[in-house]
C-alpha positions in Angstrom: 108.3 120.9 95.4 111.7 122.5 96.1 110.5 123.3 99.6 109.9 119.6 100.2 113.5 119.0 99.2 114.6 121.4 101.9 112.2 119.9 104.5 113.6 116.4 103.8 117.2 117.8 103.9 116.5 118.9 107.5 115.1 115.5 108.3 118.1 113.7 106.9 120.4 116.0 108.8 118.6 115.2 112.1 118.9 111.5 111.2 122.6 111.9 110.6 122.5 111.0 106.9 124.7 113.7 105.2 124.6 112.0 101.8 120.8 112.1 101.6 120.8 115.7 102.9 123.2 116.9 100.2 121.2 115.0 97.6 118.0 116.8 98.7 119.7 120.2 98.7 121.3 119.6 95.3 118.0 118.5 93.8 116.2 121.7 95.1 119.0 123.9 93.8 119.1 122.2 90.4 115.4 122.5 90.1 115.4 126.2 90.8 118.4 127.0 88.6 117.0 125.1 85.6 113.6 126.4 86.1 114.7 130.1 86.2 117.2 129.6 83.5 114.5 128.4 81.1 112.7 131.7 80.9 115.5 134.1 79.6 116.8 131.3 77.4 113.4 130.6 76.0 114.2 127.0 76.1 111.7 125.1 78.2 113.7 121.9 77.9 115.7 123.3 80.8 112.5 123.4 82.8 111.7 119.9 81.8 115.2 118.8 83.0 114.6 120.5 86.3 111.3 118.7 86.7 112.9 115.4 85.9 115.6 116.1 88.5 113.2 116.9 91.3 110.6 114.2 90.5 113.4 111.7 90.3 114.5 112.8 93.7 111.0 112.4 95.1 110.7 108.9 93.6 114.0 107.8 95.1 113.2 109.3 98.6 109.7 107.6 98.5 111.3 104.3 97.6 113.9 104.7 100.4 111.2 105.4 102.9 109.2 102.4 101.7 112.2 100.0 101.8 113.6 101.1 105.1 111.9 101.0 108.5 111.8 104.7 109.1 110.2 106.0 112.2 109.0 109.7 112.3 111.6 112.1 113.8 110.1 113.3 117.0 111.5 116.4 118.8 111.6 116.5 122.6 108.8 118.7 124.1 111.4 121.3 125.4 112.7 121.9 121.9 109.2 122.6 120.6 108.4 125.1 123.3 111.2 127.4 122.5 
């Protein structure tokens, strides 16, 4: 799921939306930190908190995509080649 956050961060960067980009990066980083911190601490509530953060991000992004008229970001053919 955290990879999806980074994919959307790149998409928002190409669309010129820095707020959404940083929100995506922050959600991914929080998910990773909370997930990995839960094991040595033995407290899986941290993992639950990380899950809440990343799934809340996914819900907000999905809602944003539904409510706005977002077109897919297409790269020019010369950028794809090389």
